[in-house]
C-alpha positions in Angstrom: 178.7 81.3 55.9 178.1 80.0 59.5 178.9 76.7 60.9 178.1 74.9 64.2 180.9 72.5 65.1 180.1 70.1 67.7 183.2 68.5 69.6 182.5 66.2 72.6 181.7 68.7 75.3 182.0 71.9 73.1 179.9 73.8 70.7 181.2 76.5 68.5 179.6 79.0 66.1 181.9 80.4 63.3 180.6 83.2 61.3 182.7 83.9 58.2 182.4 86.1 55.3 181.3 84.9 51.9 183.9 84.5 49.0 187.5 85.2 49.7 186.9 87.1 53.0 189.4 86.1 55.7 187.3 87.8 58.5 185.8 85.5 60.9 184.2 85.5 64.3 184.0 82.6 66.6 181.7 82.1 69.6 182.7 79.2 71.9 183.0 77.9 75.6 179.3 78.3 76.1 177.9 78.0 79.6 174.5 78.8 81.3 173.5 80.2 84.6 170.0 81.1 85.5 168.7 83.6 83.0 172.1 84.1 81.2 174.5 82.6 78.8 178.3 83.2 78.9 180.6 82.5 76.1 183.9 83.5 74.8 184.5 85.5 71.4 187.4 85.5 69.1 187.5 87.8 66.0 190.2 87.3 63.2 190.9 89.3 60.2 194.2 89.8 58.2 196.6 88.9 60.8 194.6 90.5 63.7 193.1 88.4 66.3 191.2 89.7 69.4 189.6 87.5 72.1 187.2 88.0 75.0 187.1 85.2 77.6 183.6 86.1 78.7 180.6 87.8 77.2 177.4 87.4 79.2 174.0 87.6 77.4 170.8 87.6 79.4 167.3 86.5 78.1 166.6 90.4 77.9 169.4 91.2 75.8 167.6 89.8 72.6 170.6 88.8 70.7 168.7 86.1 68.9 165.8 88.5 68.0 168.4 91.0 66.5 169.7 88.4 64.1 166.3 87.1 63.4 165.2 90.5 62.4 168.1 90.9 60.0 167.1 87.6 58.4 163.4 88.6 58.0 164.4 91.8 56.3 166.4 90.1 53.4 165.1 92.9 51.0 167.2 95.4 52.9 166.8 98.4 55.2 168.1 102.0 55.6 170.9 102.9 58.1 172.7 101.0 60.6 171.1 98.5 63.1 173.0 97.9 66.4 173.0 95.3 69.1 175.1 96.0 72.1 176.4 94.3 75.2 179.0 95.4 77.7 181.8 93.9 75.7 180.4 93.1 72.3 178.7 95.4 69.9 177.2 94.0 66.5 176.3 96.5 63.8 174.4 95.5 60.5 174.1 97.5 57.4 172.5 96.4 54.1 174.9 96.9 51.2 174.9 96.4 47.4 174.3 93.1 45.9 172.0 91.8 48.7 174.7 91.5 51.3 174.7 92.3 55.1 177.7 93.8 56.5 178.0 92.7 60.2 180.5 94.6 62.2 181.6 92.7 65.3 183.4 95.0 68.0 185.0 93.4 70.9 186.0 95.8 73.6 187.8 95.2 76.9 186.1 98.0 78.7 185.0 101.7 78.6 187.9 103.5 79.9 190.9 105.3 78.2 193.5 102.7 77.6 191.0 99.7 77.1 191.3 98.2 73.7 188.6 97.4 71.0 188.7 95.6 67.8 186.2 95.5 65.0 185.9 92.7 62.4 183.4 92.8 59.4 182.0 89.8 58.0 179.9 90.0 54.8 176.8 87.6 54.7 174.3 86.9 51.9 171.1 88.6 52.9 168.8 85.7 52.1 169.7 82.3 53.0 173.1 83.3 54.5 171.6 85.5 57.2 168.8 82.8 57.8 171.5 80.4 58.5 173.4 82.7 60.8 170.3 83.6 62.8 169.4 80.0 63.2 172.9 78.8 64.0 173.1 81.6 66.7 169.7 80.5 68.2 171.1 76.9 68.4 174.5 78.1 69.9 172.6 80.0 72.6 170.4 77.0 72.9 167.2 78.9 72.6 164.1 77.2 71.2 
């Protein structure tokens, strides 16, 4: 399930797994500068909470295109698909029952001692992924 919450002056995108899953990822504090968008990301699962204050996505990073492709391939695919950015990595695998397993890895950096946290949300491959892709495009304010 995904949800766009509009609060005066703030838009948030929450991606939460189907059913009783407690895993969720929240994108918020959106801002734009030239050809890039910056936002904060928070991942929550079973008592674990990780947060990045700034993830920067340029028009060339194709984050929306990655999610649109997952939605288009609702019948499934083999292997793992990956979208990566300096501090955020999203992996997608197609699983049994027509579900997409989205692994959201937040990482503070690339050096020993830097932290990372991965949370997995399970989304229905048809309408569920289509909604997530559309809401992400809206969050990034792309046409």
